[in-house]
GUGUVEX-827483 format. One record per atom (N, C-alpha, C): residue in three letters; x, y, z negated. Coordinates in steps of 0.2 Angstrom, whole numbers, m for minus. Atoms other than C-alpha are relative to their C-alpha. Example, Ala and Ser with C-alpha at 12.3 -4.5 7.8 and 13.67 -1.06 7.14 Angstrom:
<nodes>
<node residuo="ALA" c1="4" c2="m6" c3="0"/>
<node residuo="ALA" c1="62" c2="m22" c3="m39"/>
<node residuo="ALA" c1="4" c2="6" c3="0"/>
<node residuo="SER" c1="m4" c2="m6" c3="1"/>
<node residuo="SER" c1="68" c2="m5" c3="m36"/>
<node residuo="SER" c1="m4" c2="5" c3="m3"/>
</nodes>
This chain:
<nodes>
<node residuo="MET" c1="1" c2="5" c3="m6"/>
<node residuo="MET" c1="226" c2="468" c3="m497"/>
<node residuo="MET" c1="3" c2="m7" c3="m2"/>
<node residuo="PRO" c1="m3" c2="7" c3="2"/>
<node residuo="PRO" c1="229" c2="449" c3="m500"/>
<node residuo="PRO" c1="5" c2="m2" c3="5"/>
<node residuo="VAL" c1="m5" c2="3" c3="m5"/>
<node residuo="VAL" c1="240" c2="447" c3="m484"/>
<node residuo="VAL" c1="6" c2="4" c3="m2"/>
<node residuo="LYS" c1="m7" c2="m3" c3="2"/>
<node residuo="LYS" c1="258" c2="450" c3="m489"/>
<node residuo="LYS" c1="5" c2="m1" c3="6"/>
<node residuo="VAL" c1="m5" c2="0" c3="m4"/>
<node residuo="VAL" c1="272" c2="453" c3="m477"/>
<node residuo="VAL" c1="6" c2="m2" c3="m3"/>
<node residuo="THR" c1="m6" c2="3" c3="4"/>
<node residuo="THR" c1="287" c2="442" c3="m483"/>
<node residuo="THR" c1="6" c2="0" c3="5"/>
<node residuo="LEU" c1="m6" c2="m1" c3="m5"/>
<node residuo="LEU" c1="299" c2="448" c3="m469"/>
<node residuo="LEU" c1="7" c2="1" c3="m3"/>
<node residuo="ASP" c1="m6" c2="m1" c3="4"/>
<node residuo="ASP" c1="312" c2="454" c3="m481"/>
<node residuo="ASP" c1="3" c2="m6" c3="m3"/>
<node residuo="VAL" c1="m3" c2="6" c3="3"/>
<node residuo="VAL" c1="314" c2="437" c3="m489"/>
<node residuo="VAL" c1="2" c2="m4" c3="6"/>
<node residuo="LEU" c1="m2" c2="4" c3="m6"/>
<node residuo="LEU" c1="315" c2="429" c3="m472"/>
<node residuo="LEU" c1="7" c2="3" c3="3"/>
<node residuo="LEU" c1="m6" c2="m3" c3="m3"/>
<node residuo="LEU" c1="328" c2="441" c3="m466"/>
<node residuo="LEU" c1="6" c2="m2" c3="m5"/>
<node residuo="ALA" c1="m6" c2="2" c3="5"/>
<node residuo="ALA" c1="339" c2="438" c3="m482"/>
<node residuo="ALA" c1="1" c2="m8" c3="1"/>
<node residuo="MET" c1="m2" c2="7" c3="m1"/>
<node residuo="MET" c1="337" c2="419" c3="m480"/>
<node residuo="MET" c1="4" c2="m2" c3="7"/>
<node residuo="ARG" c1="m4" c2="1" c3="m6"/>
<node residuo="ARG" c1="343" c2="420" c3="m462"/>
<node residuo="ARG" c1="6" c2="4" c3="1"/>
<node residuo="LYS" c1="m6" c2="m5" c3="1"/>
<node residuo="LYS" c1="357" c2="433" c3="m467"/>
<node residuo="LYS" c1="0" c2="4" c3="7"/>
<node residuo="ARG" c1="1" c2="m5" c3="m6"/>
<node residuo="ARG" c1="350" c2="445" c3="m453"/>
<node residuo="ARG" c1="m1" c2="7" c3="m3"/>
<node residuo="LYS" c1="1" c2="m8" c3="1"/>
<node residuo="LYS" c1="351" c2="464" c3="m453"/>
<node residuo="LYS" c1="m6" c2="2" c3="3"/>
<node residuo="ALA" c1="6" c2="m2" c3="m3"/>
<node residuo="ALA" c1="334" c2="472" c3="m450"/>
<node residuo="ALA" c1="2" c2="4" c3="6"/>
<node residuo="ARG" c1="m2" c2="m4" c3="m6"/>
<node residuo="ARG" c1="343" c2="484" c3="m438"/>
<node residuo="ARG" c1="1" c2="m4" c3="6"/>
<node residuo="GLU" c1="m1" c2="5" c3="m6"/>
<node residuo="GLU" c1="349" c2="470" c3="m427"/>
<node residuo="GLU" c1="m6" c2="m3" c3="2"/>
<node residuo="VAL" c1="7" c2="4" c3="m2"/>
<node residuo="VAL" c1="332" c2="461" c3="m427"/>
<node residuo="VAL" c1="m4" c2="5" c3="4"/>
<node residuo="ALA" c1="4" c2="m6" c3="m3"/>
<node residuo="ALA" c1="323" c2="478" c3="m423"/>
<node residuo="ALA" c1="2" c2="1" c3="7"/>
<node residuo="GLU" c1="m3" c2="m1" c3="m7"/>
<node residuo="GLU" c1="335" c2="480" c3="m408"/>
<node residuo="GLU" c1="m2" c2="m6" c3="5"/>
<node residuo="GLU" c1="2" c2="6" c3="m4"/>
<node residuo="GLU" c1="332" c2="462" c3="m402"/>
<node residuo="GLU" c1="m7" c2="0" c3="2"/>
<node residuo="ILE" c1="8" c2="1" c3="m2"/>
<node residuo="ILE" c1="313" c2="463" c3="m402"/>
<node residuo="ILE" c1="m2" c2="7" c3="3"/>
<node residuo="GLY" c1="2" c2="m6" c3="m4"/>
<node residuo="GLY" c1="312" c2="481" c3="m395"/>
<node residuo="GLY" c1="m4" c2="5" c3="m5"/>
<node residuo="LEU" c1="3" c2="m5" c3="5"/>
<node residuo="LEU" c1="306" c2="490" c3="m411"/>
<node residuo="LEU" c1="5" c2="5" c3="m3"/>
<node residuo="SER" c1="m5" c2="m4" c3="3"/>
<node residuo="SER" c1="313" c2="505" c3="m419"/>
<node residuo="SER" c1="1" c2="m2" c3="m7"/>
<node residuo="GLU" c1="m1" c2="2" c3="7"/>
<node residuo="GLU" c1="321" c2="503" c3="m436"/>
<node residuo="GLU" c1="m6" c2="2" c3="m5"/>
<node residuo="THR" c1="6" c2="m3" c3="5"/>
<node residuo="THR" c1="307" c2="514" c3="m444"/>
<node residuo="THR" c1="m6" c2="m5" c3="1"/>
<node residuo="GLN" c1="6" c2="5" c3="m1"/>
<node residuo="GLN" c1="293" c2="502" c3="m436"/>
<node residuo="GLN" c1="1" c2="m6" c3="m4"/>
<node residuo="LEU" c1="m2" c2="6" c3="3"/>
<node residuo="LEU" c1="302" c2="487" c3="m443"/>
<node residuo="LEU" c1="0" c2="1" c3="m8"/>
<node residuo="SER" c1="0" c2="m2" c3="7"/>
<node residuo="SER" c1="304" c2="495" c3="m460"/>
<node residuo="SER" c1="m7" c2="0" c3="m3"/>
<node residuo="LEU" c1="7" c2="m1" c3="2"/>
<node residuo="LEU" c1="286" c2="499" c3="m461"/>
<node residuo="LEU" c1="m3" c2="m7" c3="0"/>
<node residuo="LEU" c1="3" c2="7" c3="0"/>
<node residuo="LEU" c1="282" c2="480" c3="m457"/>
<node residuo="LEU" c1="3" c2="m3" c3="m6"/>
<node residuo="ARG" c1="m4" c2="4" c3="6"/>
<node residuo="ARG" c1="295" c2="474" c3="m470"/>
<node residuo="ARG" c1="m3" c2="2" c3="m7"/>
<node residuo="THR" c1="3" c2="m2" c3="7"/>
<node residuo="THR" c1="287" c2="485" c3="m484"/>
<node residuo="THR" c1="m7" c2="m1" c3="0"/>
<node residuo="GLY" c1="7" c2="1" c3="0"/>
<node residuo="GLY" c1="269" c2="481" c3="m479"/>
<node residuo="GLY" c1="m4" c2="6" c3="0"/>
<node residuo="LYS" c1="3" c2="m7" c3="0"/>
<node residuo="LYS" c1="265" c2="499" c3="m476"/>
<node residuo="LYS" c1="m4" c2="0" c3="7"/>
<node residuo="VAL" c1="4" c2="0" c3="m6"/>
<node residuo="VAL" c1="255" c2="494" c3="m460"/>
<node residuo="VAL" c1="m6" c2="m4" c3="m1"/>
<node residuo="ARG" c1="7" c2="3" c3="1"/>
<node residuo="ARG" c1="237" c2="488" c3="m458"/>
<node residuo="ARG" c1="0" c2="m6" c3="5"/>
<node residuo="GLY" c1="0" c2="5" c3="m5"/>
<node residuo="GLY" c1="241" c2="476" c3="m444"/>
<node residuo="GLY" c1="7" c2="m1" c3="4"/>
<node residuo="MET" c1="m6" c2="2" c3="m4"/>
<node residuo="MET" c1="254" c2="468" c3="m433"/>
<node residuo="MET" c1="m3" c2="m3" c3="7"/>
<node residuo="ARG" c1="2" c2="3" c3="m7"/>
<node residuo="ARG" c1="252" c2="465" c3="m414"/>
<node residuo="ARG" c1="3" c2="m7" c3="0"/>
<node residuo="PHE" c1="m2" c2="7" c3="0"/>
<node residuo="PHE" c1="253" c2="446" c3="m410"/>
<node residuo="PHE" c1="7" c2="0" c3="4"/>
<node residuo="ASP" c1="m6" c2="0" c3="m4"/>
<node residuo="ASP" c1="267" c2="450" c3="m397"/>
<node residuo="ASP" c1="6" c2="1" c3="m4"/>
<node residuo="THR" c1="m6" c2="m2" c3="5"/>
<node residuo="THR" c1="278" c2="458" c3="m411"/>
<node residuo="THR" c1="1" c2="m6" c3="m4"/>
<node residuo="LEU" c1="0" c2="6" c3="4"/>
<node residuo="LEU" c1="274" c2="443" c3="m422"/>
<node residuo="LEU" c1="4" c2="m6" c3="4"/>
<node residuo="ALA" c1="m3" c2="5" c3="m4"/>
<node residuo="ALA" c1="279" c2="431" c3="m408"/>
<node residuo="ALA" c1="7" c2="1" c3="1"/>
<node residuo="LYS" c1="m7" c2="m1" c3="m1"/>
<node residuo="LYS" c1="295" c2="440" c3="m405"/>
<node residuo="LYS" c1="4" c2="m1" c3="m6"/>
<node residuo="LEU" c1="m4" c2="1" c3="6"/>
<node residuo="LEU" c1="300" c2="440" c3="m423"/>
<node residuo="LEU" c1="1" c2="m7" c3="m2"/>
<node residuo="CYS" c1="0" c2="8" c3="1"/>
<node residuo="CYS" c1="296" c2="421" c3="m424"/>
<node residuo="CYS" c1="6" c2="m3" c3="4"/>
<node residuo="TYR" c1="m5" c2="3" c3="m4"/>
<node residuo="TYR" c1="307" c2="418" c3="m409"/>
<node residuo="TYR" c1="7" c2="2" c3="m2"/>
<node residuo="VAL" c1="m7" c2="m3" c3="2"/>
<node residuo="VAL" c1="322" c2="429" c3="m415"/>
<node residuo="VAL" c1="2" c2="m3" c3="m7"/>
<node residuo="LEU" c1="m2" c2="3" c3="7"/>
<node residuo="LEU" c1="321" c2="422" c3="m433"/>
<node residuo="LEU" c1="m1" c2="m7" c3="0"/>
<node residuo="GLU" c1="1" c2="7" c3="0"/>
<node residuo="GLU" c1="317" c2="404" c3="m428"/>
<node residuo="GLU" c1="m5" c2="m2" c3="m5"/>
<node residuo="CYS" c1="4" c2="2" c3="6"/>
<node residuo="CYS" c1="302" c2="403" c3="m439"/>
<node residuo="CYS" c1="m8" c2="0" c3="3"/>
<node residuo="THR" c1="7" c2="0" c3="m2"/>
<node residuo="THR" c1="283" c2="402" c3="m438"/>
<node residuo="THR" c1="m4" c2="6" c3="m4"/>
<node residuo="PRO" c1="3" c2="m6" c3="3"/>
<node residuo="PRO" c1="270" c2="416" c3="m443"/>
<node residuo="PRO" c1="m1" c2="m1" c3="m8"/>
<node residuo="ALA" c1="0" c2="2" c3="7"/>
<node residuo="ALA" c1="268" c2="407" c3="m460"/>
<node residuo="ALA" c1="6" c2="2" c3="m4"/>
<node residuo="ASP" c1="m6" c2="m2" c3="3"/>
<node residuo="ASP" c1="286" c2="411" c3="m464"/>
<node residuo="ASP" c1="0" c2="8" c3="m1"/>
<node residuo="ILE" c1="0" c2="m7" c3="0"/>
<node residuo="ILE" c1="282" c2="430" c3="m461"/>
<node residuo="ILE" c1="m5" c2="3" c3="m4"/>
<node residuo="LEU" c1="6" c2="m3" c3="3"/>
<node residuo="LEU" c1="265" c2="432" c3="m468"/>
<node residuo="LEU" c1="m2" c2="m5" c3="m6"/>
<node residuo="ASP" c1="3" c2="4" c3="6"/>
<node residuo="ASP" c1="257" c2="425" c3="m485"/>
<node residuo="ASP" c1="m7" c2="3" c3="m1"/>
<node residuo="TYR" c1="7" c2="m2" c3="1"/>
<node residuo="TYR" c1="239" c2="426" c3="m490"/>
<node residuo="TYR" c1="m2" c2="m3" c3="m7"/>
<node residuo="GLU" c1="2" c2="1" c3="6"/>
<node residuo="GLU" c1="232" c2="427" c3="m507"/>
<node residuo="GLU" c1="m8" c2="0" c3="0"/>
<node residuo="ARG" c1="8" c2="1" c3="m1"/>
<node residuo="ARG" c1="213" c2="421" c3="m507"/>
<node residuo="ARG" c1="m3" c2="5" c3="m5"/>
<node residuo="ASP" c1="3" c2="m5" c3="4"/>
<node residuo="ASP" c1="202" c2="435" c3="m513"/>
<node residuo="ASP" c1="m7" c2="1" c3="3"/>
<node residuo="ALA" c1="7" c2="0" c3="m2"/>
<node residuo="ALA" c1="183" c2="435" c3="m512"/>
<node residuo="ALA" c1="m2" c2="7" c3="3"/>
<node residuo="ALA" c1="2" c2="m7" c3="m2"/>
<node residuo="ALA" c1="183" c2="454" c3="m509"/>
<node residuo="ALA" c1="2" c2="0" c3="8"/>
<node residuo="ASP" c1="m2" c2="0" c3="m7"/>
<node residuo="ASP" c1="190" c2="450" c3="m491"/>
<node residuo="ASP" c1="m7" c2="m1" c3="4"/>
<node residuo="LEU" c1="6" c2="1" c3="m3"/>
<node residuo="LEU" c1="172" c2="445" c3="m487"/>
<node residuo="LEU" c1="m4" c2="7" c3="1"/>
<node residuo="GLY" c1="3" c2="m7" c3="m1"/>
<node residuo="GLY" c1="167" c2="464" c3="m488"/>
<node residuo="GLY" c1="m6" c2="1" c3="m4"/>
<node residuo="GLY" c1="6" c2="m1" c3="4"/>
<node residuo="GLY" c1="154" c2="462" c3="m501"/>
<node residuo="GLY" c1="0" c2="m4" c3="m6"/>
<node residuo="GLU" c1="1" c2="4" c3="6"/>
<node residuo="GLU" c1="148" c2="454" c3="m517"/>
<node residuo="GLU" c1="m1" c2="m7" c3="2"/>
<node residuo="VAL" c1="1" c2="7" c3="m1"/>
<node residuo="VAL" c1="149" c2="435" c3="m517"/>
<node residuo="VAL" c1="m5" c2="m2" c3="m5"/>
<node residuo="ALA" c1="6" c2="2" c3="4"/>
<node residuo="ALA" c1="133" c2="427" c3="m523"/>
<node residuo="ALA" c1="3" c2="m6" c3="m5"/>
<node residuo="SER" c1="m2" c2="5" c3="5"/>
<node residuo="SER" c1="135" c2="416" c3="m539"/>
<node residuo="SER" c1="m5" c2="m6" c3="1"/>
<node residuo="ASP" c1="4" c2="6" c3="m1"/>
<node residuo="ASP" c1="128" c2="398" c3="m540"/>
<node residuo="ASP" c1="m5" c2="0" c3="m6"/>
<node residuo="SER" c1="5" c2="0" c3="5"/>
<node residuo="SER" c1="117" c2="403" c3="m555"/>
<node residuo="SER" c1="m7" c2="1" c3="1"/>
</nodes>
């Protein structure tokens, strides 16, 4: 999946412990750990908003995207 969660990098930059952030936003440490490692298929917007508020960032600081034609769900037609 080309969407990457870069939460670990942000936590390190902010010198914040995941355990403390999880408590502040009302998630279990396990849930936040799953987010940090990218082992989830989605994230609720309210969770993203809470993370942004607590870490004083934007969603782009937490998520990264690598363009991939496979994201369209099928073959991409060529121009030939």
